[in-house]
TORNULUM-900534 format. One record per residue (C-alpha): residue number from 1; x, y, z. Coordinates in nm, 4 decimals. Example, Ala and Ser with C-alpha at 12.3 -4.5 7.8 and 13.67 -1.06 7.14 Angstrom:
BEGIN
1|1.2300|-0.4500|0.7800
2|1.3670|-0.1060|0.7140
END
This chain:
BEGIN
1|7.0519|10.7362|12.4461
2|6.8844|10.3703|12.4078
3|6.6520|10.2984|12.1375
4|6.3151|10.1216|12.1987
5|6.1822|9.8353|11.9621
6|5.9869|10.0466|11.7565
7|6.0500|10.3217|11.4820
8|5.8559|10.6025|11.3622
9|5.7921|10.6819|11.0068
10|5.6852|11.0417|10.9454
11|5.6214|11.2719|10.6222
12|5.6766|11.6058|10.7894
13|5.4265|11.8856|10.7394
14|5.2663|11.7085|10.4154
15|4.8998|11.7156|10.4588
16|4.8853|12.0147|10.7186
17|4.7669|12.2563|10.4629
18|4.4613|12.2476|10.2445
19|4.4539|12.1274|9.9078
20|4.4934|12.4558|9.7466
21|4.7734|12.5512|9.9543
22|4.8279|12.8625|10.1979
23|4.8378|13.0738|9.8894
24|4.5756|12.8671|9.6618
25|4.8715|12.7375|9.4599
26|4.7970|12.3801|9.5125
27|5.0985|12.3217|9.7187
28|4.9625|12.0315|9.9638
29|5.1482|11.6877|9.8353
30|5.0748|11.3443|9.9369
31|5.2986|11.0365|9.9902
32|5.2004|10.7020|9.8837
33|5.2666|10.4384|10.1139
34|5.5024|10.1664|10.0109
35|5.3706|9.8292|10.0311
36|5.6950|9.7385|10.1745
37|5.6315|9.9180|10.4818
38|5.3788|9.6836|10.5911
39|5.5443|9.3742|10.5437
40|5.6710|9.1506|10.8564
41|6.0435|9.1127|10.8294
42|6.0694|8.9808|11.1734
43|6.2810|9.0752|11.4674
44|6.6434|9.1442|11.4325
45|6.8917|8.8488|11.5323
46|7.1839|9.0725|11.5828
47|7.3568|9.3793|11.4441
48|7.4493|9.4036|11.0672
49|7.7693|9.2495|10.9600
50|8.0403|9.2932|10.6614
51|7.9777|8.9649|10.4508
52|8.2227|9.1140|10.1974
53|8.3837|9.4427|10.1417
54|8.1286|9.7021|10.1284
55|7.8563|9.4844|10.1616
56|7.6533|9.4552|10.4911
57|7.3984|9.1939|10.5911
58|7.1430|9.1911|10.8939
59|6.9683|8.8766|10.9850
60|6.5789|8.8846|11.0987
61|6.3644|8.6038|11.2053
62|6.1637|8.6177|10.8788
63|6.4168|8.7823|10.6183
64|6.7690|8.8735|10.5544
65|6.8259|9.2492|10.4557
66|7.1789|9.3186|10.2395
67|7.3039|9.6868|10.1539
68|7.5687|9.7075|9.8951
69|7.7712|10.0290|9.9546
70|7.9639|9.9702|9.6520
71|7.6282|9.9457|9.4199
72|7.4126|10.1708|9.6404
73|7.1502|9.8892|9.6159
74|6.9777|9.6953|9.8865
75|6.8012|9.3773|9.8935
76|6.5381|9.1839|10.1407
77|6.4709|8.7988|10.1146
78|6.2180|8.6780|10.2977
79|6.2848|8.3142|10.4486
80|6.1063|8.0246|10.3482
81|6.0282|8.1490|10.0171
END
């Protein structure tokens, strides 16, 4: 299977029932849209690479994304800032 240049971020069935819920119990939840979803990080310049043990980095035209598997933390640094 080959992936295309786009991705989909969905919220499942959230929002598909009335606010009072099917049983009237207030079951409908909504998710806030994080501002980070609307940032243009650029186009990937290649695959991610292990920059040091357990730390992976991927370069984009407008940013650099890093995930540290050792700490479980991720960072995005915008270029030119």
